[in-house]
DSSP file (Angstrom, degrees, kcal/mol; ACC not computed):
  #  RESIDUE AA STRUCTURE BP1 BP2  ACC     N-H-->O    O-->H-N    N-H-->O    O-->H-N    TCO  KAPPA ALPHA  PHI   PSI    X-CA   Y-CA   Z-CA
    1    1 A G              0   0    0      0, 0.0     2,-0.1     0, 0.0     0, 0.0   0.000 360.0 360.0 360.0 176.9    3.5    2.8    9.8
    2    2 A R    >   -     0   0    0      1,-0.1     3,-0.9     2,-0.0     0, 0.0  -0.412 360.0-131.7 -69.8 145.7    5.2    4.9    7.1
    3    3 A R  T 3  S+     0   0    0      1,-0.2    -1,-0.1    -2,-0.1    71,-0.1   0.788 106.1  46.1 -69.8 -26.6    2.9    6.8    4.8
    4    4 A D  T 3  S+     0   0    0     51,-0.1     2,-0.5     2,-0.0    -1,-0.2   0.312  81.7 122.4-100.5  10.4    4.7    5.5    1.7
    5    5 A A    <   +     0   0    0     -3,-0.9     2,-0.4    49,-0.1    30,-0.0  -0.609  31.6 169.9 -78.3 123.2    4.9    1.8    2.7
    6    6 A R        -     0   0    0     -2,-0.5    28,-0.3    28,-0.1     2,-0.3  -0.986  25.3-132.0-128.8 141.4    3.3   -0.5    0.2
    7    7 A L        -     0   0    0     -2,-0.4    28,-1.4    28,-0.3    -2,-0.0  -0.662  17.9-172.9 -95.8 148.8    3.6   -4.3    0.3
    8    8 A N        +     0   0    0     26,-0.3     2,-0.1    -2,-0.3    -1,-0.1  -0.060  42.5 134.0-124.4  31.3    4.5   -6.6   -2.6
    9    9 A E        -     0   0    0     15,-0.0     2,-0.5    13,-0.0    15,-0.1  -0.477  45.4-146.3 -77.1 150.3    3.9   -9.9   -0.7
   10   10 A M        -     0   0    0     13,-0.4    13,-3.2    -2,-0.1     2,-0.4  -0.988  17.8-173.7-117.6 126.9    1.9  -12.7   -2.2
   11   11 A L  E     -A   22   0A   0     -2,-0.5     2,-0.4    11,-0.3    11,-0.2  -0.912  11.0-150.8-119.8 147.7   -0.2  -14.8    0.1
   12   12 A S  E     -A   21   0A   0      9,-3.0     9,-2.0    -2,-0.4     2,-0.6  -0.966   8.1-144.6-120.4 133.0   -2.2  -18.0   -0.6
   13   13 A L  E     -A   20   0A   0     -2,-0.4     2,-1.0     7,-0.2     7,-0.2  -0.865   7.1-146.1 -98.6 121.3   -5.3  -19.1    1.2
   14   14 A D  E  >> -A   19   0A   0      5,-2.8     4,-2.4    -2,-0.6     5,-1.0  -0.772  13.2-163.3 -81.6 103.9   -5.8  -22.8    1.8
   15   15 A C  T  45S+     0   0    0     -2,-1.0    -1,-0.2     1,-0.2     5,-0.0   0.669  83.5  56.4 -69.7 -17.1   -9.6  -22.9    1.5
   16   16 A E  T  45S+     0   0    0      1,-0.1    -1,-0.2     3,-0.1    -2,-0.0   0.908 123.7  22.4 -77.3 -44.4   -9.8  -26.3    3.1
   17   17 A N  T  45S-     0   0    0     -3,-0.2    -2,-0.2     2,-0.1    -1,-0.1   0.534  98.9-131.3 -98.3  -9.3   -8.0  -25.3    6.3
   18   18 A M  T  <5 +     0   0    0     -4,-2.4     2,-0.4     1,-0.2    -3,-0.2   0.925  59.7 137.4  54.6  49.2   -8.7  -21.6    6.0
   19   19 A T  E   < -A   14   0A   0     -5,-1.0    -5,-2.8     2,-0.0     2,-0.3  -0.967  48.6-133.8-126.0 143.1   -5.0  -20.7    6.7
   20   20 A W  E     -A   13   0A   0     -2,-0.4     2,-0.4    -7,-0.2    -7,-0.2  -0.712  19.3-172.2 -94.7 145.4   -2.9  -18.1    4.9
   21   21 A K  E     -A   12   0A   0     -9,-2.0    -9,-3.0    -2,-0.3     2,-0.4  -0.998  23.9-125.5-137.8 132.1    0.7  -18.9    3.7
   22   22 A K  E     -A   11   0A   0     -2,-0.4     2,-0.3   -11,-0.2   -11,-0.3  -0.621  29.3-129.6 -75.6 130.5    3.2  -16.4    2.3
   23   23 A L        -     0   0    0    -13,-3.2     2,-0.6    -2,-0.4   -13,-0.4  -0.653  11.4-138.5 -82.9 134.8    4.5  -17.5   -1.1
   24   24 A E        -     0   0    0     -2,-0.3     2,-0.1   -15,-0.1   -15,-0.0  -0.846  22.9-129.4 -93.9 119.2    8.3  -17.6   -1.6
   25   25 A M        -     0   0    0     -2,-0.6    65,-0.2     1,-0.1    64,-0.1  -0.414   4.5-147.5 -70.8 139.1    9.1  -16.2   -5.0
   26   26 A K  S    S+     0   0    0     63,-2.3    64,-0.2    62,-0.3    -1,-0.1   0.767 103.0  31.4 -74.7 -25.7   11.5  -18.3   -7.2
   27   27 A K  S >  S+     0   0    0     62,-0.4     3,-1.6     3,-0.1    64,-0.3  -0.670  75.0 173.4-127.3  75.4   12.9  -15.1   -8.6
   28   28 A P  T 3  S+     0   0    0      0, 0.0     3,-0.1     0, 0.0    -1,-0.1   0.722  73.8  58.1 -62.7 -22.5   12.6  -12.6   -5.7
   29   29 A G  T 3  S+     0   0    0      1,-0.2     2,-0.8    -4,-0.0    -2,-0.0   0.674  96.6  66.3 -80.0 -15.7   14.5   -9.8   -7.5
   30   30 A N  S <  S+     0   0    0     -3,-1.6    61,-0.6    61,-0.1    -1,-0.2  -0.743  76.3 108.7-110.0  83.9   12.0   -9.7  -10.4
   31   31 A M        -     0   0    0     -2,-0.8     3,-0.1    -3,-0.1    53,-0.0  -0.988  68.5 -90.1-152.6 157.9    8.7   -8.5   -9.0
   32   32 A P        -     0   0    0      0, 0.0     3,-0.1     0, 0.0     2,-0.0  -0.241  49.5 -95.4 -67.8 157.8    6.5   -5.4   -9.1
   33   33 A A        -     0   0    0      1,-0.1   -26,-0.1    25,-0.1     2,-0.0  -0.354  52.9 -88.1 -63.6 151.5    6.8   -2.6   -6.5
   34   34 A G        +     0   0    0    -28,-0.3    21,-0.5    -3,-0.1     2,-0.3  -0.367  63.7 167.1 -59.1 143.7    4.5   -2.8   -3.6
   35   35 A R        -     0   0    0    -28,-1.4     2,-0.3    19,-0.1   -28,-0.3  -0.964  29.3-143.7-155.9 166.2    1.2   -1.1   -4.4
   36   36 A G  B    S+B   53   0B   0     17,-1.6    17,-3.2    -2,-0.3    70,-0.1  -0.932  76.3  22.2-132.3 158.7   -2.4   -0.5   -3.5
   37   37 A S  S    S+     0   0    0     -2,-0.3    69,-2.9    15,-0.2    70,-0.5   0.795  80.5 152.2  57.7  35.3   -5.6    0.0   -5.5
   38   38 A C        -     0   0    0     67,-0.2     2,-0.3    68,-0.1    13,-0.2  -0.522  50.7-105.9 -88.7 161.6   -4.3   -1.8   -8.6
   39   39 A G  E     +C   50   0B   0     11,-2.4    11,-2.1    -2,-0.2     2,-0.3  -0.680  45.0 178.6 -81.7 143.1   -6.4   -3.6  -11.1
   40   40 A L  E     +C   49   0B   0     -2,-0.3    69,-0.5     9,-0.2     2,-0.3  -0.998  11.2 159.1-148.5 141.3   -6.1   -7.4  -10.9
   41   41 A C  E     -C   48   0B   0      7,-1.9     7,-3.1    -2,-0.3     2,-0.4  -0.983  34.6-116.2-156.3 159.5   -7.6  -10.5  -12.6
   42   42 A A  E     -C   47   0B   0     -2,-0.3     2,-0.4     5,-0.2    69,-0.2  -0.817  23.0-176.8 -97.4 136.5   -6.9  -14.1  -13.2
   43   43 A V  E >   -C   46   0B   0      3,-2.9     3,-2.1    -2,-0.4     2,-0.2  -0.896  64.1 -57.2-133.2 101.4   -6.3  -15.4  -16.7
   44   44 A G  T 3  S-     0   0    0     -2,-0.4    -1,-0.0     1,-0.3    70,-0.0  -0.475 121.6 -17.2  62.0-126.8   -5.8  -19.2  -16.7
   45   45 A E  T 3  S+     0   0    0     -2,-0.2    41,-2.4    -3,-0.1    42,-0.3   0.320 124.9  87.6 -92.1   8.4   -2.9  -19.9  -14.4
   46   46 A K  E <   -CD  43  85B   0     -3,-2.1    -3,-2.9    39,-0.2     2,-0.5  -0.764  62.2-150.6-107.0 152.3   -1.7  -16.3  -14.4
   47   47 A I  E     -CD  42  84B   0     37,-2.0    37,-3.0    -2,-0.3     2,-0.4  -0.994  17.4-158.1-118.0 127.2   -2.7  -13.3  -12.3
   48   48 A V  E     -CD  41  83B   0     -7,-3.1    -7,-1.9    -2,-0.5     2,-0.4  -0.893   8.6-172.9-110.3 133.3   -2.4  -10.0  -14.0
   49   49 A I  E     -CD  40  82B   0     33,-2.5    33,-2.2    -2,-0.4     2,-0.4  -0.945   1.3-170.6-121.4 149.0   -2.0   -6.6  -12.3
   50   50 A H  E     -CD  39  81B   0    -11,-2.1   -11,-2.4    -2,-0.4    31,-0.2  -0.999  46.4 -36.9-138.7 135.5   -2.1   -3.2  -13.8
   51   51 A G  E     +     0   0B   0     29,-2.8    28,-0.2    -2,-0.4    54,-0.2  -0.085  62.4 146.1  61.1-149.1   -1.3    0.2  -12.4
   52   52 A G  E     - D   0  78B   0     52,-2.9    26,-1.8    26,-0.6     2,-0.5  -0.478  56.3 -49.3 104.3-177.8   -2.1    1.3   -8.8
   53   53 A M  E     +BD  36  77B   0    -17,-3.2   -17,-1.6    24,-0.2     2,-0.3  -0.823  54.8 176.6 -99.8 128.3   -0.5    3.5   -6.3
   54   54 A I  E     - D   0  76B   0     22,-2.7    22,-2.2    -2,-0.5   -19,-0.1  -0.843  34.3 -90.7-125.4 164.8    3.2    3.0   -5.5
   55   55 A S  E  >  - D   0  75B   0    -21,-0.5     4,-1.7    -2,-0.3    20,-0.3  -0.318  31.0-117.3 -73.3 157.5    5.6    4.9   -3.3
   56   56 A E  H  > S+     0   0    0     18,-2.6     4,-0.8     1,-0.2    19,-0.1   0.854 117.5  55.5 -59.8 -36.2    7.7    7.9   -4.5
   57   57 A T  H >4 S+     0   0    0     17,-0.3     3,-0.7     1,-0.2    -1,-0.2   0.921 108.0  47.0 -63.1 -45.1   10.8    5.8   -3.7
   58   58 A D  H >4 S+     0   0    0      1,-0.2     3,-1.6     2,-0.2     4,-0.3   0.777  99.9  67.6 -70.5 -26.0    9.6    2.9   -6.0
   59   59 A C  H >< S+     0   0    0     -4,-1.7     3,-1.2     1,-0.3    -1,-0.2   0.830  92.3  61.2 -63.0 -29.4    8.7    5.2   -8.8
   60   60 A K  T << S+     0   0    0     -4,-0.8    -1,-0.3    -3,-0.7    -2,-0.2   0.636 102.0  53.4 -71.4 -13.1   12.4    6.0   -9.3
   61   61 A K  T <  S+     0   0    0     -3,-1.6    -1,-0.2    -4,-0.2    -2,-0.2   0.386  79.4 122.3-101.1   1.3   12.9    2.3  -10.1
   62   62 A L    <   -     0   0    0     -3,-1.2     3,-0.1    -4,-0.3     6,-0.0  -0.373  66.5-112.1 -66.2 141.9   10.3    2.0  -12.8
   63   63 A P    >   -     0   0    0      0, 0.0     3,-1.7     0, 0.0    -1,-0.1  -0.257  44.0 -78.6 -69.5 162.0   11.6    0.8  -16.2
   64   64 A A  T 3  S+     0   0    0      1,-0.2     3,-0.1     3,-0.0     0, 0.0  -0.289 117.1  31.2 -57.8 142.0   11.7    3.1  -19.2
   65   65 A G  T 3  S+     0   0    0      1,-0.3     2,-0.4    -3,-0.1    -1,-0.2   0.183  87.6 117.3  94.1 -17.0    8.4    3.6  -20.9
   66   66 A V    <   -     0   0    0     -3,-1.7    -1,-0.3    12,-0.0     2,-0.2  -0.720  59.9-136.5 -85.4 131.3    6.3    3.2  -17.8
   67   67 A Q        -     0   0    0     -2,-0.4    12,-1.3    -3,-0.1     2,-0.3  -0.602  21.2-174.7 -89.2 149.4    4.3    6.3  -16.9
   68   68 A Y  E     -E   78   0B   0     -2,-0.2     2,-0.5    10,-0.2    10,-0.2  -0.995   9.5-165.0-143.5 134.4    4.0    7.6  -13.4
   69   69 A R  E     -E   77   0B   0      8,-2.8     8,-2.6    -2,-0.3     2,-0.2  -0.980  22.5-130.8-124.4 120.7    2.0   10.5  -12.1
   70   70 A R  E     -E   76   0B   0     -2,-0.5     6,-0.3     6,-0.3    -2,-0.0  -0.482  22.2-178.7 -71.6 132.1    2.8   11.9   -8.6
   71   71 A C        -     0   0    0      4,-2.3     5,-0.2     1,-0.4    -1,-0.2   0.796  68.0 -23.4 -97.1 -38.7   -0.2   12.3   -6.3
   72   72 A N  S    S-     0   0    0      3,-1.9     3,-0.5     0, 0.0    -1,-0.4  -0.877  85.3 -71.9-158.5-177.3    1.5   13.8   -3.3
   73   73 A P  S    S+     0   0    0      0, 0.0     3,-0.1     0, 0.0   -17,-0.1   0.648 128.0  43.9 -64.2 -11.6    5.1   13.9   -1.8
   74   74 A F  S    S-     0   0    0      1,-0.2   -18,-2.6   -18,-0.1   -17,-0.3   0.704 118.4  -0.3-107.2 -23.4    4.8   10.3   -0.8
   75   75 A C  E     -D   55   0B   0     -3,-0.5    -4,-2.3   -20,-0.3    -3,-1.9  -0.949  48.0-173.5-159.0 173.3    3.3    8.4   -3.7
   76   76 A G  E     -DE  54  70B   0    -22,-2.2   -22,-2.7    -6,-0.3     2,-0.3  -0.934  31.3 -92.4-161.2-178.9    1.8    8.3   -7.2
   77   77 A V  E     -DE  53  69B   0     -8,-2.6    -8,-2.8    -2,-0.3     2,-0.2  -0.800  33.3-166.5-110.7 152.0    0.0    6.1   -9.7
   78   78 A T  E     -DE  52  68B   0    -26,-1.8    26,-1.6    26,-0.4   -26,-0.6  -0.753  24.5-143.8-128.3 171.0    1.6    4.1  -12.5
   79   79 A N  E     +     0   0B   0    -12,-1.3   -11,-0.1    24,-0.2    26,-0.0   0.066  52.9 133.5-124.5  23.4    0.6    2.2  -15.6
   80   80 A D  E     -     0   0B   0    -13,-0.3   -29,-2.8   -28,-0.1     2,-0.4  -0.337  41.3-149.5 -72.7 160.2    2.9   -0.8  -15.4
   81   81 A C  E     +D   50   0B   0     13,-0.4    13,-2.9   -31,-0.2     2,-0.3  -0.998  16.1 177.2-135.8 133.6    1.6   -4.3  -16.0
   82   82 A W  E     -DF  49  93B   0    -33,-2.2   -33,-2.5    -2,-0.4     2,-0.4  -0.934  15.3-149.3-133.2 153.8    2.8   -7.6  -14.5
   83   83 A Q  E     -DF  48  92B   0      9,-2.7     9,-1.9    -2,-0.3     2,-0.5  -0.988   7.0-151.7-126.0 141.5    1.8  -11.2  -14.6
   84   84 A F  E     -DF  47  91B   0    -37,-3.0   -37,-2.0    -2,-0.4     2,-0.7  -0.938  10.0-145.2-110.4 124.8    2.2  -13.8  -11.9
   85   85 A S  E  >> -DF  46  90B   0      5,-2.9     4,-1.6    -2,-0.5     5,-1.1  -0.807   6.0-164.2 -89.9 116.7    2.6  -17.4  -12.8
   86   86 A T  T  45S+     0   0    0    -41,-2.4    -1,-0.2    -2,-0.7   -40,-0.1   0.797  91.0  49.9 -70.8 -26.7    1.0  -19.6  -10.2
   87   87 A S  T  45S+     0   0    0    -42,-0.3    -1,-0.2     1,-0.2   -41,-0.1   0.858 120.9  33.3 -78.9 -35.0    2.8  -22.7  -11.6
   88   88 A E  T  45S-     0   0    0      2,-0.2   -62,-0.3   -63,-0.0    -2,-0.2   0.562  97.3-136.5 -94.6 -10.4    6.2  -21.1  -11.5
   89   89 A V  T  <5 +     0   0    0     -4,-1.6   -63,-2.3     1,-0.2   -62,-0.4   0.942  65.1 112.7  50.3  54.2    5.6  -18.9   -8.4
   90   90 A S  E   < -F   85   0B   0     -5,-1.1    -5,-2.9   -65,-0.2     2,-0.3  -0.994  60.5-128.7-152.9 155.6    7.2  -15.9  -10.2
   91   91 A W  E     -F   84   0B   0    -61,-0.6    -7,-0.2    -2,-0.3   -61,-0.1  -0.701  20.1-178.8-100.5 153.0    6.5  -12.5  -11.6
   92   92 A S  E     -F   83   0B   0     -9,-1.9    -9,-2.7    -2,-0.3     2,-0.1  -0.970  30.6-112.1-148.2 142.2    7.3  -11.1  -15.0
   93   93 A P  E     -F   82   0B   0      0, 0.0     2,-0.6     0, 0.0   -11,-0.3  -0.421  29.1-128.3 -70.1 148.3    6.7   -7.7  -16.5
   94   94 A V        -     0   0    0    -13,-2.9     2,-0.6    -2,-0.1   -13,-0.4  -0.874  14.7-141.2 -98.6 124.2    4.2   -7.5  -19.4
   95   95 A Q        -     0   0    0     -2,-0.6     2,-0.2   -15,-0.1   -13,-0.0  -0.768  20.0-143.6 -86.2 118.7    5.5   -5.7  -22.5
   96   96 A M        -     0   0    0     -2,-0.6     2,-0.4     2,-0.1     4,-0.1  -0.564   4.1-148.1 -84.1 144.8    2.6   -3.7  -24.0
   97   97 A C        -     0   0    0     -2,-0.2     2,-0.1     2,-0.1    -1,-0.0  -0.911  66.9  -5.1-106.6 139.7    2.2   -3.2  -27.7
   98   98 A G  S    S-     0   0    0     -2,-0.4     2,-0.4     2,-0.0    -2,-0.1  -0.388 118.9 -10.7  76.9-158.3    0.7    0.0  -28.9
   99   99 A R        -     0   0    0     -2,-0.1    -2,-0.1     1,-0.0     3,-0.1  -0.640  66.6-143.6 -83.7 127.9   -0.6    2.7  -26.5
  100  100 A S        -     0   0    0     -2,-0.4   -20,-0.1     1,-0.1    -2,-0.0  -0.538  29.3 -94.3 -84.7 154.2   -0.9    1.7  -22.8
  101  101 A P        -     0   0    0      0, 0.0    -1,-0.1     0, 0.0     3,-0.1  -0.300  51.9 -95.1 -60.1 153.7   -3.8    3.0  -20.6
  102  102 A T        -     0   0    0      1,-0.1   -24,-0.1    -3,-0.1    -3,-0.0  -0.260  53.4 -79.0 -65.9 158.5   -2.9    6.1  -18.6
  103  103 A P  S    S+     0   0    0      0, 0.0     2,-0.3     0, 0.0   -24,-0.2  -0.329  70.0 152.4 -57.0 140.7   -1.6    5.7  -15.0
  104  104 A R        -     0   0    0    -26,-1.6   -52,-2.9   -52,-0.1   -26,-0.4  -0.986  33.0-150.7-163.4 165.9   -4.6    5.0  -12.7
  105  105 A L  B    S+G  123   0C   0     18,-1.6    18,-2.5    -2,-0.3   -67,-0.2  -0.930  74.4  36.6-137.7 162.6   -5.7    3.4   -9.4
  106  106 A G  S    S+     0   0    0    -69,-2.9    16,-0.4    -2,-0.3     2,-0.2   0.719  83.3 133.3  69.6  22.0   -9.0    2.0   -8.3
  107  107 A H        -     0   0    0    -70,-0.5     2,-0.4    14,-0.2    -1,-0.2  -0.477  49.9-123.5 -98.2 171.6   -9.8    0.5  -11.7
  108  108 A S  E     -I  120   0D   0     12,-2.1    12,-2.4   -69,-0.2     2,-0.4  -0.908  12.7-160.9-118.7 147.5  -11.1   -3.0  -12.6
  109  109 A L  E     -I  119   0D   0    -69,-0.5     2,-0.4    -2,-0.4    10,-0.2  -0.982  10.8-175.2-120.1 136.4   -9.7   -5.7  -14.9
  110  110 A T  E     -I  118   0D   0      8,-2.3     8,-3.0    -2,-0.4     2,-0.6  -0.991  21.4-138.2-135.0 126.8  -11.9   -8.5  -16.2
  111  111 A A  E     +I  117   0D   0     -2,-0.4     6,-0.2   -69,-0.2     3,-0.1  -0.727  23.1 174.7 -80.4 121.6  -10.7  -11.5  -18.2
  112  112 A I  E    S-     0   0D   0      4,-2.1     2,-0.3    -2,-0.6    -1,-0.2   0.675  71.9  -2.1-102.5 -21.1  -13.3  -12.0  -20.9
  113  113 A T  E >  S-I  116   0D   0      3,-1.5     3,-1.2     1,-0.0    -1,-0.3  -0.913  86.4 -92.4-149.5 174.3  -11.4  -14.8  -22.7
  114  114 A I  T 3  S+     0   0    0     -2,-0.3     3,-0.0     1,-0.2    -1,-0.0   0.835 126.8  39.3 -60.5 -31.2   -8.0  -16.4  -22.2
  115  115 A G  T 3  S+     0   0    0      1,-0.1     2,-0.4    -4,-0.0    -1,-0.2   0.321 110.6  62.3-102.8   9.1   -6.5  -13.8  -24.6
  116  116 A R  E <   -I  113   0D   0     -3,-1.2    -4,-2.1     2,-0.0    -3,-1.5  -0.989  50.2-175.9-144.6 133.0   -8.3  -10.6  -23.7
  117  117 A I  E     -I  111   0D   0     -2,-0.4     2,-0.5    -6,-0.2    -6,-0.2  -0.970  15.8-147.1-122.0 138.5   -8.7   -8.5  -20.6
  118  118 A V  E     -I  110   0D   0     -8,-3.0    -8,-2.3    -2,-0.4     2,-0.4  -0.919   9.0-159.2-106.2 131.2  -11.0   -5.4  -20.3
  119  119 A L  E     -I  109   0D   0     -2,-0.5     2,-0.4    12,-0.4   -10,-0.2  -0.908  12.3-171.4-106.5 135.4   -9.9   -2.5  -18.1
  120  120 A Y  E     -I  108   0D   0    -12,-2.4   -12,-2.1    -2,-0.4    11,-0.2  -0.993  36.6 -46.2-133.0 133.9  -12.5   -0.1  -16.9
  121  121 A G        +     0   0    0      9,-2.2     2,-0.2    -2,-0.4     8,-0.2  -0.069  54.8 150.7  64.4-144.7  -12.4    3.2  -15.1
  122  122 A G  E     - H   0 128C   0      6,-0.5     6,-3.3   -16,-0.4     2,-0.4  -0.602  47.7 -73.3 102.8-167.3  -10.3    4.2  -12.1
  123  123 A K  E     +GH 105 127C   0    -18,-2.5   -18,-1.6     4,-0.3     4,-0.2  -0.995  47.1 148.6-135.7 137.0   -8.9    7.5  -11.0
  124  124 A N  S    S-     0   0    0      2,-2.1     3,-0.1    -2,-0.4   -20,-0.1   0.246  92.9 -25.4-123.8-105.6   -6.0    9.6  -12.4
  125  125 A N  S    S+     0   0    0      1,-0.2     2,-0.3    -2,-0.0   -21,-0.0   0.768 142.9   3.7 -78.0 -27.3   -6.5   13.3  -11.9
  126  126 A A  S    S-     0   0    0     -4,-0.0    -2,-2.1     0, 0.0     2,-0.2  -0.890 102.9 -68.5-144.7 170.7  -10.3   12.6  -11.9
  127  127 A W  E     -H  123   0C   0     -2,-0.3     2,-0.3    -4,-0.2    -4,-0.3  -0.477  52.6-146.8 -66.8 136.8  -12.5    9.6  -12.0
  128  128 A L  E     -H  122   0C   0     -6,-3.3    -6,-0.5    -2,-0.2    -1,-0.0  -0.778  22.7-174.3-107.0 147.9  -12.3    7.9  -15.4
  129  129 A N        +     0   0    0     -2,-0.3     2,-0.2    -8,-0.2    -1,-0.1  -0.047  42.3 130.7-129.0  32.0  -15.1    6.1  -17.3
  130  130 A D              0   0    0      1,-0.1    -9,-2.2    -8,-0.1    -2,-0.1  -0.485 360.0 360.0 -85.8 159.1  -13.1    4.8  -20.2
  131  131 A L              0   0    0    -11,-0.2   -12,-0.4    -2,-0.2    -1,-0.1   0.302 360.0 360.0-124.2 360.0  -13.1    1.2  -21.4
């Protein structure tokens, strides 16, 4: 496959039948770029993703205010944040207040309450150990 190909598909596993099904978005034009190594966690009925590696092509479509750091000629890391509503089957960008974490990949997100997520570590130019 292409070196810069990243998927933005959402699949759902039916744990009773152990079968995967691709989810059809209600707003297919409003969704994050395909990515790998992003932070992800569930908060209530929402799924939140942050950062990760996206293609060089997709970086040119990032909204103003989102940071991007190029890793090589094909891809780079971002600091955008999105939430997926499982009830509405749709994505929406999360507007950050204050200073956002730096672009990174390979980090973890953990919901500690319904209103708070902790981000830890990841990699930018080097491995990070910030909280």
